[in-house]
C-alpha positions as CSV (number, residue, x, y, z in Angstrom):
1,M,73.4,90.1,113.6
2,C,72.5,87.5,116.4
3,Y,70.3,90.0,118.6
4,T,67.7,90.4,115.5
5,D,67.6,86.9,115.0
6,K,64.3,85.0,116.6
7,R,65.8,81.9,117.2
8,Y,68.0,83.1,119.4
9,S,65.3,85.2,121.3
10,M,64.5,83.2,124.4
11,I,68.6,82.7,126.1
12,S,70.1,84.9,128.2
13,E,72.1,87.6,126.7
14,K,76.0,85.8,128.4
15,E,74.6,82.3,126.5
16,L,73.8,85.3,123.4
17,E,76.9,86.7,123.6
18,L,79.2,83.3,123.7
19,L,76.8,82.4,120.2
20,C,78.0,85.8,118.2
21,T,80.5,86.2,116.4
22,E,80.3,90.2,115.1
23,R,82.8,90.5,112.1
24,A,83.3,92.7,109.7
25,V,85.3,93.0,106.0
26,I,87.2,95.4,104.7
27,I,88.0,95.4,101.0
28,G,90.9,97.9,99.9
29,S,93.7,98.3,102.1
30,G,95.1,101.1,101.3
31,N,95.3,104.0,103.8
32,V,91.3,104.7,103.9
33,G,91.1,100.6,104.7
34,S,93.7,100.1,106.8
35,T,93.2,103.2,108.8
36,I,89.5,102.0,109.4
37,A,90.6,98.4,110.4
38,Y,92.8,100.1,113.0
39,T,90.0,102.2,114.6
40,L,87.7,99.0,114.4
41,A,90.3,96.8,116.2
42,V,91.1,99.9,119.0
43,K,87.7,100.6,119.6
44,G,86.2,97.0,119.8
45,L,83.2,97.0,117.9
46,F,84.6,93.8,116.5
47,E,85.7,90.5,117.1
48,D,86.6,89.3,113.8
49,I,88.2,92.0,111.1
50,G,89.0,90.9,107.7
51,I,91.1,92.4,105.0
52,I,90.6,91.7,101.5
53,D,93.7,93.6,98.4
54,L,94.7,93.1,95.3
55,D,98.1,93.2,97.2
56,R,98.0,90.3,99.1
57,D,101.3,91.1,101.4
58,K,99.8,94.8,101.7
59,A,96.8,93.2,103.7
60,E,98.3,90.5,105.2
61,G,101.0,93.3,106.7
62,D,98.7,95.4,107.6
63,A,96.7,92.5,109.4
64,M,99.6,91.3,111.4
65,D,100.8,95.4,112.3
66,I,97.4,95.4,113.7
67,S,97.3,91.8,115.5
68,H,100.4,93.3,117.5
69,G,98.4,95.2,119.5
70,V,95.8,93.7,120.1
71,S,96.8,93.4,124.6
72,F,96.4,96.3,124.2
73,V,92.9,96.9,123.7
74,K,89.7,94.2,123.6
75,P,90.5,90.9,122.4
76,T,90.2,91.0,118.3
77,S,91.0,88.7,115.4
78,I,92.8,90.8,112.2
79,V,93.4,88.4,109.4
80,S,93.6,89.0,106.3
81,G,92.7,86.6,102.7
82,G,91.0,86.3,100.0
83,Y,86.6,86.2,99.4
84,D,86.0,83.3,102.1
85,L,86.5,86.4,104.4
86,C,83.9,87.3,103.4
87,K,81.2,83.9,103.8
88,N,79.3,84.8,107.0
89,A,80.3,88.8,107.6
90,D,77.6,90.9,109.3
91,I,79.3,94.2,107.1
92,V,81.5,94.3,104.0
93,I,83.1,98.2,104.0
94,I,84.3,98.8,100.8
95,T,87.0,101.4,99.9
96,A,88.7,99.8,97.1
97,G,88.8,101.4,93.2
98,A,90.5,103.2,90.8
99,N,92.7,106.2,91.4
100,Q,92.0,108.9,89.0
101,K,95.1,109.4,86.7
102,P,96.6,112.5,85.5
103,G,94.1,114.5,82.0
104,E,91.1,111.9,83.1
105,T,87.9,112.7,83.6
106,R,85.6,111.9,86.2
107,L,83.6,110.5,84.1
108,D,86.0,107.6,82.9
109,L,87.2,107.7,86.8
110,L,83.2,106.7,87.1
111,K,83.8,103.4,84.7
112,R,86.9,102.1,86.5
113,N,85.1,102.5,89.1
114,I,82.0,100.2,88.3
115,A,84.6,97.5,87.2
116,V,86.5,97.3,90.4
117,F,82.7,96.8,91.7
118,K,81.4,94.5,89.6
119,S,84.7,92.6,90.5
120,I,84.0,93.0,94.3
121,T,80.3,91.6,94.0
122,D,80.6,88.8,91.1
123,N,82.8,86.9,94.2
124,M,81.0,88.5,97.1
125,K,78.0,86.9,95.5
126,Q,80.0,83.5,95.4
127,K,81.3,83.6,98.7
128,V,78.8,85.1,101.1
129,T,76.1,83.9,102.9
130,G,72.6,85.9,103.2
131,E,72.8,89.4,103.0
132,P,75.8,91.5,105.3
133,I,75.0,94.5,105.8
134,V,77.1,96.2,103.0
135,L,78.5,100.5,103.7
136,V,80.5,101.5,100.9
137,V,83.6,103.9,101.3
138,S,84.7,104.5,98.0
139,N,84.9,107.7,95.9
140,P,82.2,108.6,93.9
141,V,79.9,107.4,97.2
142,D,77.2,108.1,96.5
143,V,77.4,107.3,92.9
144,L,78.8,104.1,93.8
145,T,76.7,103.4,96.9
146,Y,73.2,103.4,94.0
147,V,76.1,100.8,92.2
148,T,76.1,98.6,94.7
149,S,72.8,98.6,95.6
150,K,71.8,97.5,91.7
151,L,75.1,94.7,91.7
152,L,73.8,93.0,94.5
153,G,69.9,93.5,94.7
154,Y,69.8,93.5,98.3
155,K,66.4,94.3,100.4
156,K,66.6,98.2,100.8
157,G,68.2,99.4,102.7
158,R,70.8,97.0,103.0
159,V,74.2,98.9,100.9
160,L,74.4,102.6,101.8
161,G,77.5,104.5,101.2
162,S,79.0,107.1,104.1
163,G,77.8,109.7,102.4
164,T,77.9,113.3,104.2
165,V,78.9,111.8,108.0
166,L,82.2,113.4,107.1
167,D,81.7,116.2,106.1
168,T,78.9,116.9,108.9
169,S,81.7,116.6,111.6
170,R,83.2,118.6,109.5
171,M,81.1,121.2,110.1
172,K,80.4,121.4,112.9
173,Y,84.0,120.9,113.8
174,L,84.4,124.7,111.5
175,L,80.9,125.4,113.8
176,G,82.3,125.0,117.2
177,K,85.6,126.3,115.7
178,Y,83.8,129.8,115.0
179,T,81.8,129.6,117.7
180,K,83.9,128.5,120.7
181,I,82.1,125.3,121.5
182,D,81.9,121.5,121.7
183,T,81.3,120.3,118.5
184,R,78.9,117.4,120.6
185,N,76.2,120.3,121.2
186,I,76.0,121.6,117.5
187,H,73.4,119.6,115.5
188,T,73.5,120.3,111.4
189,Y,73.9,118.3,108.2
190,I,75.5,118.1,105.5
191,I,73.2,116.6,102.2
192,G,73.0,116.1,98.9
193,E,76.2,114.6,97.1
194,H,79.7,114.3,98.8
195,G,81.1,116.0,96.6
196,D,80.8,119.7,95.0
197,S,76.7,120.0,94.9
198,E,76.9,119.0,98.4
199,V,74.3,120.9,100.7
200,A,74.5,123.1,104.1
201,A,71.1,123.2,105.9
202,W,71.2,125.8,107.4
203,S,67.5,125.1,108.1
204,A,68.8,122.0,110.0
205,T,71.6,123.7,112.3
206,S,71.0,124.6,115.4
207,I,73.5,125.2,118.8
208,A,71.4,125.1,122.3
209,G,68.5,125.4,120.8
210,L,69.4,128.3,119.0
211,T,70.2,129.3,115.5
212,P,73.7,130.4,114.7
213,E,72.2,133.9,113.6
214,E,70.3,133.8,117.4
215,F,73.2,132.3,119.3
216,K,75.8,135.6,117.4
217,N,73.7,138.1,118.2
218,G,73.3,137.1,121.7
219,V,75.4,134.4,124.0
220,G,77.8,134.3,121.1
221,G,77.9,138.5,122.0
222,K,80.7,138.9,118.4
223,L,82.2,136.7,116.4
224,E,84.9,137.4,113.9
225,G,84.6,136.5,110.5
226,D,81.7,134.8,108.7
227,I,79.8,131.8,109.6
228,Y,78.6,131.4,106.0
229,E,81.8,130.6,104.6
230,I,82.3,127.4,106.6
231,P,79.7,125.4,103.4
232,R,82.6,126.9,101.2
233,L,85.7,125.5,103.4
234,V,83.9,122.1,104.4
235,K,83.6,121.8,100.4
236,E,87.9,122.2,100.4
237,A,88.9,120.7,103.7
238,A,89.9,117.3,102.0
239,Y,91.6,118.7,98.7
240,E,93.3,121.6,101.2
241,V,94.2,118.3,104.1
242,I,95.3,115.8,100.2
243,D,97.6,118.7,99.4
244,K,99.2,119.1,102.6
245,K,100.1,114.8,103.0
246,G,98.8,113.4,99.9
247,A,95.6,111.4,101.1
248,T,92.7,111.4,103.7
249,Y,92.0,108.9,106.1
250,Y,91.7,110.0,109.6
251,A,88.2,111.4,110.4
252,I,87.2,109.0,107.6
253,A,87.7,105.4,109.2
254,L,85.8,107.8,112.1
255,A,83.4,107.9,110.5
256,V,82.8,104.3,109.7
257,E,82.9,103.4,113.0
258,R,81.1,105.6,113.7
259,I,78.3,104.0,111.6
260,C,78.9,100.6,111.7
261,E,78.1,101.2,116.1
262,A,74.8,102.7,114.7
263,I,74.2,99.4,113.2
264,F,76.0,97.4,115.4
265,R,74.3,98.5,118.8
266,D,71.3,99.1,116.9
267,E,71.1,102.9,117.6
268,R,68.5,104.0,115.3
269,S,70.6,107.3,115.0
270,I,70.2,110.1,112.9
271,L,73.3,110.0,110.5
272,T,73.9,111.6,106.7
273,V,74.5,108.2,105.1
274,S,73.9,107.9,101.6
275,A,71.4,105.6,100.6
276,V,69.1,104.8,97.3
277,L,66.0,107.0,97.3
278,D,62.4,106.0,97.1
279,G,60.7,109.1,96.2
280,E,61.6,111.0,99.2
281,Y,62.8,114.7,99.0
282,G,61.2,113.7,95.6
283,A,64.1,111.9,94.3
284,N,63.8,108.1,92.9
285,D,66.1,105.4,91.8
286,V,69.0,107.9,93.1
287,A,71.6,107.5,95.9
288,M,72.5,110.2,97.9
289,S,73.1,111.6,102.2
290,V,70.5,112.6,103.8
291,P,69.2,112.2,107.7
292,C,68.7,108.5,108.2
293,I,67.9,106.1,110.8
294,V,70.7,104.1,111.4
295,G,69.9,101.0,112.8
296,G,70.7,96.7,112.7
297,N,69.2,96.5,109.4
298,G,71.4,99.0,108.2
299,V,69.2,102.2,107.0
300,E,65.6,101.9,108.2
301,G,64.1,104.7,107.7
302,V,64.7,108.3,105.9
303,I,64.0,110.8,107.8
304,E,62.2,114.3,105.4
305,V,63.6,117.5,107.2
306,P,61.1,120.4,106.5
307,F,64.6,121.8,104.8
308,S,64.5,125.8,102.9
309,T,63.5,126.0,99.7
310,D,66.8,126.9,98.7
311,E,68.0,123.7,100.2
312,K,65.2,121.9,98.8
313,A,66.4,123.1,94.8
314,G,70.4,122.5,96.5
315,L,69.5,118.7,96.5
316,T,67.4,118.4,93.7
317,K,71.1,119.4,91.7
318,S,72.6,117.0,93.2
319,A,69.5,114.0,92.2
320,E,70.2,115.2,88.7
321,I,74.0,115.6,89.0
322,M,74.4,112.1,89.8
323,S,72.0,110.9,87.9
324,G,73.5,112.3,85.0
325,L,76.7,110.5,85.6
326,L,75.0,106.8,86.5
327,R,72.7,107.7,82.5
328,E,76.3,108.5,81.4
329,A,77.9,104.8,82.9
330,G,75.5,102.6,81.5
331,F,73.3,102.4,84.7
């Protein structure tokens, strides 16, 4: 990214803007990938968006469809093609992957997706210049983030996963619905695995500086329902959406755009992305979702929040589950 390049430190902002072209490449043009491409185009974060898919007609159709609306948004070039698109990419967003077949185990699916990711990373290594930031969205996202990091061998923090950024947003939405408070004034985290072993960090949850219990017993007054049922609803949210419409893609596209925004505006925002941990929270050589500083270089640091004993135990359990899957898959 140009703003972190010392070669351009002495030129004006206007000259720098002319030199810089922010380029995102999305690998996988299914429901999630195409919606991410659309969302990025609407937000105007990148000047160039590339779409790669084995089904070249689908990728080309998506690029054409989005391009036909660029007169309504900030000028953006949207194209489809092969891995040459990755050559000068600033960020590569991977949404490709196999779908689970009837009767197939989670491990079987993981092995098939690892094969897909090996093909993707092999192609990237042949075409990519430098080390673009790589954002993994495909599931199981924490395990595949680790796999991608190992296959590419990039510097620490350059490969990250969408993690529990969406789960955290779901938690905020449901807390806002429960308390009737703007979700932007609610702070909380879902941590650990993006999946069944994820953990709701109640010890780090606040509404205008109050704990949920303090809010409920004070300003909020009597609230209907059990607030502590919300984490279960968060876990079940994706299943419910899939049951009703077949797939989830709008909210994850917004979550991915938010991560990209934090990176390309060098915001150093705290987001629960999936990062490869090296001793943080007692976890080693595994990727999982914890509060991270996300800025111009990807994951720039991990915030070790003093979670409760039970929450830390939940993190340890998540790490053990994912480490076990990686061992079984040969990593």
